[in-house]
DOKETOR-788892 format. One line per 2 residues: number of its first residue (from 1); their letters; for each residue y, x, z of C-alpha. Coordinates in pm, whole numbers. Each point is the difference from the previous one (the first is absolute). Layout:
BEGIN
NUM = A = Y,X,Z | ...
//
This chain:
BEGIN
1 = MR = 6005,2729,3368 | -181,28,-331
3 = RW = 110,-345,-107 | 356,125,-3
5 = IL = -64,354,-116 | 88,-53,-367
7 = LI = 338,-150,76 | 67,280,245
9 = VL = -95,272,-250 | 218,-151,-274
11 = LV = 296,-16,235 | -92,345,130
13 = LT = 50,133,-352 | 347,-150,0
15 = GL = 73,98,358 | -127,354,-55
17 = GT = 234,40,-295 | 305,-126,185
19 = YR = -96,183,318 | -47,338,-168
21 = LF = 345,-33,-149 | 166,-44,336
23 = RP = -177,226,247 | 240,249,162
25 = QE = 36,332,-174 | 254,127,252
27 = QA = 84,-133,341 | 577,-3704,-812
29 = TP = -241,-103,115 | -184,-246,225
31 = RV = 134,-77,347 | -268,239,125
33 = DP = -16,323,-198 | -362,33,-128
35 = WS = 15,376,55 | 50,-61,372
37 = AL = -357,-132,18 | -154,334,-97
39 = PL = -160,189,291 | 189,296,142
41 = NT = -263,251,-119 | 13,-112,-363
43 = AI = -14,312,-216 | -4,-135,-356
45 = VV = 151,-323,-133 | -39,-147,-348
47 = DL = 265,-265,-66 | -50,-244,-287
49 = PH = 338,-178,-26 | -129,-197,-301
51 = AR = -369,-12,77 | -107,-239,-276
53 = SA = 168,211,-269 | -128,327,147
55 = LD = -360,-120,27 | 23,-137,-354
57 = AL = 117,337,-127 | -281,177,186
59 = TN = -286,-227,-100 | 108,-96,-352
61 = SS = 162,312,-141 | -81,307,210
63 = LL = -262,236,-142 | 28,192,326
65 = WN = -88,-308,205 | -295,-60,-232
67 = DL = -123,346,95 | 42,-60,370
69 = GA = -177,-334,-36 | -328,194,-5
71 = FP = 44,25,377 | -106,-325,174
73 = SV = 268,37,267 | 277,-2,-261
75 = VS = -137,-320,-151 | -20,-156,346
77 = WE = 362,82,78 | 103,-137,-338
79 = RL = -180,-326,76 | 165,-25,339
81 = GQ = 341,54,-157 | -67,-263,-265
83 = RL = -111,-249,264 | 315,57,200
85 = VN = 214,-44,-311 | -185,-320,-87
87 = VF = 114,-149,330 | 337,-42,-172
89 = PE = 85,-231,-293 | -39,167,-339
91 = EQ = 375,10,-64 | 61,207,316
93 = DP = -35,378,22 | -53,77,370
95 = SI = 31,331,181 | -288,168,186
97 = LF = -6,302,234 | -316,210,32
99 = GL = -19,266,271 | -240,263,130
101 = VR = -6,82,370 | -175,300,156
103 = QG = -180,-82,322 | -193,194,259
105 = GG = -305,198,-105 | 142,61,-345
107 = TV = -67,-357,-120 | 239,-183,-228
109 = AS = 81,-371,5 | 182,-209,-256
111 = VV = 269,-262,49 | 157,-255,-237
113 = VV = 319,-201,44 | 85,-295,-228
115 = PL = 335,-174,61 | -14,-374,-71
117 = VG = 376,-65,7 | 87,-176,-323
119 = GP = -371,-34,-70 | -260,-263,82
121 = DP = 13,-212,311 | -223,150,272
123 = TA = -196,-325,11 | -113,71,-357
125 = IQ = -120,355,61 | -353,69,-116
127 = VE = -155,312,-145 | -262,-158,-222
129 = DL = -120,-213,292 | -59,308,216
131 = ID = 267,-103,249 | 39,-329,182
133 = EK = 372,-77,11 | -42,-185,333
135 = DL = -108,321,171 | 304,178,-141
137 = LQ = 243,-267,115 | -141,26,351
139 = GN = 67,374,2 | -366,95,2
141 = VV = -142,318,-150 | -257,-77,-270
143 = AI = -263,249,-121 | -89,-21,-370
145 = RV = -233,196,-230 | 154,50,-342
147 = DS = -311,166,-140 | -290,223,101
149 = VL = 188,328,-55 | 288,-59,240
151 = SD = -52,-58,369 | 121,-316,173
153 = IH = 372,-61,-36 | 188,-166,285
155 = VT = 278,-243,-93 | 274,-181,192
157 = LV = 335,-166,-70 | 316,90,195
159 = EK = 357,-99,-86 | -95,-76,-362
161 = LL = -163,342,-33 | -366,3,-99
163 = LL = -150,302,180 | -335,158,-91
165 = SS = -180,306,134 | -342,161,4
167 = DR = 50,59,374 | 22,-290,244
169 = EL = 217,191,251 | 255,85,-269
171 = ID = 49,-372,-65 | 107,-40,362
173 = EM = 241,293,-31 | 146,-139,-323
175 = RE = 46,-344,153 | 169,148,307
177 = RV = 240,202,-214 | 101,-309,-197
179 = VS = 46,-220,308 | 193,265,196
181 = GS = 212,103,-301 | -91,368,43
183 = AL = 163,235,-248 | -243,201,-208
185 = FP = 43,377,-15 | 370,18,89
187 = TG = 21,357,-127 | 50,15,-374
189 = LQ = -188,-306,-122 | 302,-218,-73
191 = AA = 171,287,-183 | -317,66,-201
193 = RA = -45,-368,-89 | 361,-14,-118
195 = TL = -81,255,-272 | -272,-215,-161
197 = AR = 71,-160,-337 | -24,-377,-22
199 = TA = -134,19,-356 | -303,216,85
201 = DA = -350,-144,-39 | -90,125,347
203 = HL = 116,233,276 | -189,268,188
205 = MV = 123,106,343 | -163,301,167
207 = RS = 84,106,356 | -74,370,-34
209 = EK = -105,97,352 | -229,-300,45
211 = AH = -144,31,-352 | -81,363,86
213 = RM = -204,-111,298 | -176,-255,-217
215 = LS = -83,267,-257 | -148,219,269
217 = GV = -274,-258,45 | -115,31,-361
219 = VQ = 107,343,-130 | -139,321,147
221 = AD = 235,164,247 | 40,321,-203
223 = RL = 144,-203,-291 | 294,-118,211
225 = DR = 294,213,103 | 9,210,309
227 = TE = 342,-136,91 | 96,-346,107
229 = PI = 130,-220,-285 | 365,-84,-34
231 = AG = 53,-338,166 | 152,-263,-224
233 = WC = -60,-266,-261 | -82,38,-367
235 = AL = 119,-313,-183 | -134,-28,-355
237 = DI = 46,-262,-270 | -314,-61,-207
239 = SI = 3,-96,-366 | -331,-127,-135
241 = RP = -74,117,-355 | -321,-54,-198
243 = DA = -101,365,33 | 174,104,322
245 = ML = 174,-91,321 | 338,171,15
247 = FS = 165,88,332 | 365,77,63
249 = GL = 208,-1,314 | 118,199,298
251 = FL = -133,182,303 | 233,-45,296
253 = PE = -82,238,287 | 104,-88,351
255 = DS = 172,341,17 | 185,50,-328
257 = AI = 62,367,80 | -368,85,-37
259 = IG = -8,-19,-380 | 246,222,-181
261 = SR = 102,12,-365 | -219,209,-230
263 = GA = 8,94,-365 | -214,-186,-251
265 = QE = -290,175,-174 | -161,-17,-340
267 = LR = -367,-100,0 | -141,172,-307
269 = NA = -21,354,144 | -217,-126,283
271 = WA = -227,-199,-231 | -42,307,-222
273 = AM = -153,197,287 | -256,-258,110
275 = PQ = -348,-30,-158 | -89,-336,-143
277 = IA = -248,-59,281 | 294,-22,244
279 = SF = 42,-363,99 | 256,41,278
281 = MD = 338,173,2 | 282,30,249
283 = QR = 313,169,-133 | 286,81,234
285 = PA = 318,209,-6 | 41,341,159
287 = EG = 240,-128,265 | -192,-121,302
289 = MI = -303,220,-60 | 164,320,125
291 = PL = 19,-108,369 | -365,-103,-13
293 = WR = -108,332,-150 | 200,193,254
295 = AS = -214,-165,264 | -334,37,-179
297 = LR = 12,327,-200 | -111,289,217
299 = DS = 25,257,-279 | 354,133,-48
301 = SW = -41,85,-368 | -90,-359,-88
303 = LQ = 291,-126,207 | 238,242,-172
305 = LV = -126,-117,-337 | 64,-368,62
307 = EA = 334,66,171 | 109,195,-307
309 = GF = 2,-329,-186 | -221,-227,-205
311 = SG = 62,-316,-199 | -245,-233,167
313 = VT = -354,-48,115 | -276,-223,-131
315 = CG = -340,-57,153 | -289,-152,-188
317 = SG = -358,-104,67 | -295,-110,-209
319 = AD = -375,-37,-7 | -212,213,-232
321 = EQ = -299,-125,-199 | -231,43,300
323 = GG = 232,-188,236 | 132,314,168
325 = IM = 366,-14,104 | 246,262,-129
327 = HW = 363,54,103 | 292,183,-159
329 = LV = 346,98,118 | 263,88,-263
331 = LG = 335,163,81 | 271,35,-263
333 = LE = 118,361,25 | 357,115,-37
335 = DT = -88,372,17 | -326,52,-192
337 = TR = 21,382,9 | 31,13,377
339 = SQ = -285,-247,41 | -232,202,-224
341 = EM = 85,318,193 | -73,-172,331
343 = LR = -342,-113,-118 | -83,348,-129
345 = NR = 70,138,346 | -224,-250,176
347 = TG = -343,99,122 | -296,-219,-74
349 = AR = -274,-64,-253 | 120,17,-360
351 = AV = -127,-130,-332 | 117,-43,-356
353 = HR = -62,-311,-205 | 106,-19,-364
355 = GR = 262,266,57 | 144,-160,314
357 = SM = -12,196,328 | -117,-191,305
359 = IS = -1,90,366 | -161,-152,307
361 = DP = 256,-16,282 | -77,-202,318
363 = AA = 366,27,107 | 98,-226,-292
365 = AG = -165,-291,181 | 324,-35,200
367 = LA = 173,-121,-318 | -207,-315,14
369 = WG = 161,-123,318 | -86,-371,20
371 = LV = -45,-22,-378 | -351,94,-114
373 = EL = -300,187,137 | -27,368,-101
375 = PD = -312,125,181 | -43,303,-230
377 = PW = 336,61,-171 | 2,176,-338
379 = CT = 331,74,-171 | 134,88,-344
381 = IM = 331,-11,-185 | 22,-172,-335
383 = DD = 339,6,-174 | 251,-104,266
385 = RL = -248,-169,230 | -199,121,297
387 = IV = -333,-182,22 | -197,-1,324
389 = AS = -342,-167,-20 | -249,-108,266
391 = GQ = -259,245,-132 | -80,232,-289
393 = AA = -168,-278,-200 | 308,-219,36
395 = LL = 227,281,-118 | -224,69,-300
397 = RA = 30,-370,-83 | 380,22,8
399 = ID = 11,311,-221 | -241,-148,-255
401 = AE = 196,-326,-8 | 327,172,-87
403 = LD = -146,238,-257 | -206,-275,-166
405 = DR = 274,-268,11 | -203,-220,235
407 = TL = 265,-60,262 | 136,-337,110
409 = AT = 298,63,-229 | -235,-15,-301
411 = DI = -196,-305,120 | 118,-283,-226
413 = RT = -86,-281,239 | 165,159,302
415 = MA = 317,99,-181 | 29,-343,-163
417 = IM = 3,-148,350 | 251,256,124
419 = ER = 234,-40,-296 | 13,-372,61
421 = HA = 15,-13,379 | 123,339,127
423 = GK = 311,207,-39 | 211,271,152
425 = AQ = -20,-38,377 | 48,180,326
427 = RT = -351,-81,117 | -307,-129,-183
429 = VW = -334,-113,140 | -265,-103,-254
431 = MD = -370,-77,-1 | -213,-85,-302
433 = LG = -225,-275,135 | -210,-13,-316
435 = HG = -106,364,31 | 57,40,374
437 = RD = -273,-224,135 | -207,292,142
439 = LL = 309,162,147 | 110,-322,166
441 = KA = -349,-54,138 | 3,351,149
443 = WC = 334,-66,167 | -102,-330,159
445 = AS = -178,-8,335 | -365,-59,-91
447 = DR = -65,-219,304 | 286,-231,-97
449 = VP = -43,-38,-377 | -334,-105,-153
451 = DA = -131,195,-301 | -27,-325,-196
453 = LF = 378,-9,-21 | -2,304,-229
455 = QP = -222,-130,-280 | 142,90,-346
457 = EP = 129,-354,-62 | 287,-64,24
459 = WD = 127,350,82 | -49,126,-357
461 = QL = 235,-274,-122 | 286,112,222
463 = GG = 272,244,-93 | 180,150,294
465 = IL = 217,-73,295 | 335,174,-14
467 = FQ = 298,23,234 | 319,196,-54
469 = VR = 315,70,197 | 274,-21,-260
471 = QV = 309,56,214 | 105,52,359
473 = ER = 342,-126,91 | 169,-95,329
475 = GR = -328,-20,187 | -164,-220,-264
477 = TY = -294,124,-202 | -43,-171,-337
479 = VT = -363,-53,-92 | -183,-100,-317
481 = GS = -370,-30,-66 | -277,-174,-187
483 = LQ = -366,-94,14 | -142,-4,-352
485 = HA = -283,-137,-210 | -107,288,-227
487 = PV = -376,25,-70 | -144,350,-4
489 = TR = -113,-69,-358 | 363,-15,-113
491 = PL = 127,120,-245 | -336,10,-178
493 = RQ = -11,-377,24 | 261,-176,-210
495 = DL = -78,-345,135 | 197,-145,289
497 = WT = -285,-241,70 | -294,-174,-166
499 = LT = -109,-355,74 | -351,-103,-106
501 = MS = -14,-364,-104 | -308,-222,26
503 = AP = 61,-135,-352 | 181,136,-309
505 = VA = 379,-31,-10 | 96,-274,-245
507 = RS = 358,96,-91 | 269,259,55
509 = PV = 108,21,366 | 351,-111,94
511 = VV = 235,170,246 | 186,-221,250
513 = RN = 239,73,287 | -84,-42,368
515 = HV = 311,-176,135 | -83,100,360
517 = NG = 1,379,-38 | 132,55,-354
519 = TE = -311,175,-131 | -182,-80,-322
521 = EV = -337,-178,-9 | -246,-83,-275
523 = VV = -138,-334,-118 | -339,32,-168
525 = VD = -236,-269,-133 | -369,53,-75
527 = SL = -233,-164,-250 | -114,-254,263
529 = HR = 362,-126,22 | 52,149,345
531 = MM = 358,101,68 | 66,291,238
533 = LV = 314,150,147 | -39,376,47
535 = GS = 237,188,228 | 171,320,-110
537 = NG = -266,183,203 | -288,-139,-212
539 = KV = -112,-248,263 | -87,-358,-100
541 = LW = 234,-217,207 | -149,-333,-105
543 = ER = -220,-158,-263 | -19,-357,-123
545 = QL = -175,-199,-271 | 186,-144,-299
547 = DG = -125,-286,-217 | 2,210,-316
549 = PM = 144,311,-162 | 362,79,82
551 = KS = 211,-89,-305 | 340,135,106
553 = DP = 101,309,193 | 106,-93,356
555 = IQ = 374,-55,37 | 158,48,343
557 = VD = 224,-287,114 | 175,-95,324
559 = RY = -83,-365,52 | 157,-34,345
561 = HN = 307,217,-76 | -75,224,300
563 = RK = -70,324,-192 | -373,-50,39
565 = LQ = -178,16,-333 | -293,-196,-137
567 = LL = -214,52,-312 | 33,-258,-279
569 = FN = -246,-9,-293 | -226,-231,-194
571 = TD = -360,-22,-114 | -124,-233,-273
573 = RS = -36,-277,258 | 260,52,271
575 = VY = 334,142,107 | -28,207,319
577 = LI = 265,101,252 | -154,234,260
579 = DR = 170,162,298 | -44,365,89
581 = LG = -296,-80,224 | -192,-160,-287
583 = RD = 59,-360,109 | 103,-288,-224
585 = VE = 360,-105,52 | 50,-370,76
587 = GF = -4,-206,-321 | -225,244,-184
589 = PI = -216,52,-193 | 119,-246,-264
591 = KL = -295,-135,-196 | 92,-13,-368
593 = PA = -72,-321,-193 | -119,212,-295
595 = SA = -83,366,-42 | 291,242,-16
597 = AA = 81,126,-348 | 204,301,114
599 = PL = 131,180,310 | 253,-182,213
601 = AV = 367,94,18 | 244,-48,287
603 = FD = 380,-30,-32 | 293,-43,238
605 = YD = 262,-125,-243 | 310,37,219
607 = NK = -127,246,264 | 7,-280,257
609 = HE = -361,45,118 | -106,-301,-205
611 = ER = -289,159,-186 | -185,-188,-274
613 = IL = -363,71,-91 | -85,-75,-363
615 = VP = -361,-10,-119 | -99,-71,-363
617 = LS = -321,-208,-24 | -266,2,-268
619 = DG = 70,-368,-82 | 357,84,-102
621 = RL = 178,-104,320 | 236,221,197
623 = LN = -12,-45,378 | 303,67,221
625 = HD = -38,32,379 | 214,140,281
627 = LS = -110,246,271 | -104,-284,228
629 = GK = -268,-87,-255 | 165,-326,-104
631 = EV = 89,-110,-352 | 366,53,-85
633 = KG = 188,-327,-9 | 160,-81,-334
635 = WK = -237,214,-203 | -80,-197,-318
637 = AG = -206,245,-204 | -292,-168,-162
639 = DL = -207,131,-287 | 140,325,-144
641 = GG = -172,-75,-327 | -255,277,45
643 = KA = -154,257,230 | 225,282,123
645 = ID = -112,359,-67 | 206,170,271
647 = RV = 202,-65,313 | 332,-181,-8
649 = YH = 310,219,-45 | 340,-80,153
651 = IR = 321,66,-191 | 347,-66,141
653 = NK = 277,-19,-256 | 356,-119,51
655 = GK = -87,-174,326 | -298,-184,-143
657 = DY = -369,54,75 | -266,14,-271
659 = LL = -372,-3,67 | -173,163,-295
661 = TV = -367,-33,-85 | -204,85,-309
663 = LE = -289,-217,-117 | -326,119,-151
665 = DG = 109,-110,-350 | 302,230,30
667 = KV = 267,-264,57 | 265,66,267
669 = RT = 121,-263,249 | 311,32,219
671 = LD = 52,-251,281 | 267,-72,259
673 = RQ = -55,-32,377 | -127,-357,-42
675 = GK = -252,95,-265 | 194,-144,-295
677 = DR = 54,189,-326 | 327,190,31
679 = YR = -13,197,-326 | -223,-22,-306
681 = PT = -89,351,-123 | -82,63,-364
683 = LD = -197,315,81 | -374,-31,-58
685 = LG = -231,278,126 | -307,-128,-180
687 = PG = -348,-53,148 | -156,268,223
689 = AT = 327,168,101 | 37,218,312
691 = IL = 341,10,168 | 121,349,92
693 = DV = 354,-73,119 | 274,-264,8
695 = EP = 358,127,-11 | 314,-210,61
697 = GS = 274,-9,-261 | 368,-89,-21
699 = DV = -107,-362,-32 | -332,-177,18
701 = GT = -52,26,-373 | 21,379,4
703 = CT = -264,28,272 | -269,232,-141
705 = IL = -378,-14,31 | -193,322,-63
707 = FL = -368,-66,-75 | -319,92,-180
709 = DG = -102,-256,-260 | -359,-107,-57
711 = SG = -67,303,-222 | 137,256,250
713 = TV = 334,56,-174 | 300,77,222
715 = KE = 269,-261,-65 | 316,-134,155
717 = GT = 225,-293,-66 | 284,-202,150
719 = LK = -48,-363,99 | 225,-113,-284
721 = GM = -146,237,-258 | -315,130,-166
723 = AT = -246,264,122 | 30,344,-159
725 = AW = -256,282,23 | 60,349,138
727 = EI = -84,281,-238 | -300,117,203
729 = GI = -217,-274,-149 | -332,-106,157
731 = VD = -87,158,337 | -306,-14,225
733 = AA = 193,-53,327 | 360,-14,119
735 = AI = 200,-13,326 | 371,-24,71
737 = VR = 188,295,152 | 311,-120,181
739 = EG = 227,301,-40 | 362,-35,-115
741 = SD = 161,-289,-184 | -212,9,-317
743 = PQ = -366,-99,23 | -268,264,-27
745 = LV = -371,-47,-44 | -295,225,65
747 = VI = -273,-74,-254 | -339,128,-106
749 = KE = -36,26,-376 | -283,172,-185
751 = GR = -106,182,319 | 350,134,77
753 = LI = 224,-88,296 | 356,-60,-120
755 = LL = 327,-80,177 | 188,-220,-240
757 = GR = 360,-119,-32 | 155,-235,-256
759 = SG = 89,297,-218 | -350,150,9
761 = PI = -225,231,204 | 162,200,283
763 = WS = -308,210,81 | -372,-18,-58
765 = VD = -315,150,151 | -313,61,-203
767 = GP = -316,-156,137 | -226,-137,-98
769 = FG = 79,-292,234 | -248,-282,-40
771 = CT = 172,-198,275 | 120,-357,-7
773 = DL = 121,-31,362 | 348,149,-9
775 = RV = 239,-38,293 | 321,150,132
777 = FG = 75,52,371 | 305,131,183
779 = KG = 330,95,-152 | 230,296,-48
781 = KE = -157,329,104 | -301,-184,140
783 = LL = -74,-186,-325 | -371,17,-82
785 = IQ = -165,-119,-320 | -368,-74,44
787 = AG = -256,-53,-272 | -322,-140,142
789 = CA = -337,17,-174 | -233,-219,202
791 = SI = -304,58,-223 | -5,374,79
793 = ER = 180,-31,338 | 283,233,-87
795 = LH = 368,-21,80 | 265,198,-186
797 = VF = 327,41,188 | 330,121,-148
799 = DG = 360,11,119 | 296,-142,-189
801 = QG = 29,316,-212 | -362,-1,-110
803 = NV = -113,275,239 | -348,-28,152
805 = RA = 28,-98,368 | -369,-6,92
807 = PE = -316,186,-108 | -191,-137,-296
809 = NL = -304,-78,213 | 184,-252,221
811 = RS = -237,-293,47 | 118,-360,15
813 = IH = -97,-323,-171 | 347,-149,57
815 = PG = 348,153,-21 | 147,-3,347
817 = PL = 344,-5,163 | 181,274,184
819 = AD = 64,-20,375 | 125,256,251
821 = LD = -261,-108,252 | 33,297,234
823 = QD = 381,11,-30 | 8,368,-89
825 = GS = 237,-45,-295 | -277,27,-261
827 = PE = -169,-315,-134 | -373,-62,-6
829 = LL = -172,-145,-306 | -246,-282,72
831 = LV = -326,41,-190 | -295,-237,-40
833 = TS = -345,137,-85 | -295,-183,-149
835 = DG = -212,66,310 | 234,-208,214
837 = KL = 243,251,147 | 372,-43,52
839 = IA = 162,344,18 | 351,103,100
841 = HR = 35,316,-209 | 274,254,62
843 = LR = 184,87,-317 | 94,365,-29
845 = R = 369,50,-67
//
């Protein structure tokens, strides 16, 4: 049992949320459908319609999955999923069904179904040599051990369905269901499956009445409802985000008349009445509670009060500093005067705390019907809310929290989560997993859940689990929810993540796109010439050795024209093309006949997927290769007459292509596609020039080069003309700002940071800035100007209007790019420290 307990608890958190929402509050496919193989008692199903993409998103970009990876069972299930996916060719994205089945004695078994239709031939099936395909073809059941954490898994092959289970008898049931063509769960399942979105990363199906029985084996009986759950299916689409899993879908009860329409409620009033130690809340409307109270309230005055009307009820629970559990019940009052009079007329112990009258009233315990435990109810009225607490200490805590502004509504971390993931709803169930570890431990059956499961890591990295009923219409209940990554240190910590490197970072990191899940990842190279790809969750996905320092930023290309991207770049010695798993693509690396003089460039002249890679060499040659790694036929470029100082630029003018390069003596060469001189410029940049920008003109002769000459003077000139200096004179550093039609530069001159146009300064910021590493990232409203001072490890960051965007003590030895790694709409700034840390830093808006 304990080998499966983590998976059960994680799904319990999800099941508990969905279940609490729906308890009664008043009386194309393969020839054999893979779902038909699931056992009849299956309670929870996770469907991965695109398993390779989903597992990639989880392992490579999910901060939440990183947190859960602290549990060995999660890692084991991830490995099993990856092994099943690897059965298929890399270009295929198979589907996988995972299910949990409750068995006798409260035990839980797992099942997996993998359809092979359209996939590999059964004779080729192997799971990393764990399965002998001959046994499968003969219809045998094979027992395998994936790792030491999971128990033996039994595997068989029936009708091109690969069936796996932790229970040998379930394999027989699954096989029988497939062979006999038995329909699975005829009531409601097909209708629920029809509501699932094809574009979702995953689907979660919960059969409410069976999930309830499964929960009863883990959660203490007094935490579950006194009534039977509403029978039906909850069908949820799952979207995997770096910092959360988002749920949305429908609950379809077998009897649509059970759930009626209710009005939506605002959340903030409830949050404002709960102390910050509350880590669980269940907010529900007034409708549905009245029949329950009529059955449980023995005191007529309390029953008259609630029947007179109230706006809703919220229960909350939390653990105090000593691990004691406190509970609160909050009712929104519609008649405050009448409620105050009723309390004054009650008999019972009384007290006053900070001007608030309190009364002990055992009869108020009936208000907590099936919600929270109120062993020693104490009551008070604050504003338009009646608060009933589980004891006098709990009520004092609630009063202090409101008077001292220490409620959940004033907790920055909690409200940031709610503002992003919650909204107006008819019903809300929420638990803060980061702060609710002790509460969750108290709720779980001690003989079923080991104490080791509740160690601080990774619970203090989790945010909360949230489910809401948004709308009830025609027997369908619309549900949304989320499971979040939100460390308890937030918002004090401004860093999304920190990665400690084993050697110093050698250059500014580069952001690239993951073509599988659309997230952003980071390429970083250290001083030992090791290249690493870092996922958006801060996890190193792979590492490989290069033959020298990276000379060009990686460029993403699609060699096979299948929307799968590779990384193209060069060192002094080689040109590399690396796939997203860190492997060399066929034909690469290209060993250069001489050292590279400059970064490579890649062009697709006619947008026909005929890319050309051009690499200037130190001996004056210019190499031209295609994406297969072969030399381009017809290329005649020989000696350029000198060593290039920068990459090759491509200009297209009047249907003709020009390849422009500048030599170290300042002369400019323009070549055609065959490497022959196409135009002879008269412009001479002089020795030691640095190119800032190349702009096309009305013809090739009016093409403009903006540059710093050998003395640091900003100049520009057309190919057919002479270079002229801008009025700013000599500067210490300069970078191009691509905003609008006219060029702009950001420069450092005499310790001042200046944004400069052709007509003069636009704005300036006094320093002193002793920086020489000046770079611009982003554009528009997200434009950032960064001045890096490696000698003192300081990074100055400004927006396009010269406003400071980061504190003056921001540490980084390299300017870094922006990337919305956690997909929250706000970019992170990548920092590099001298002690070998790569940091994804949240920029304050």
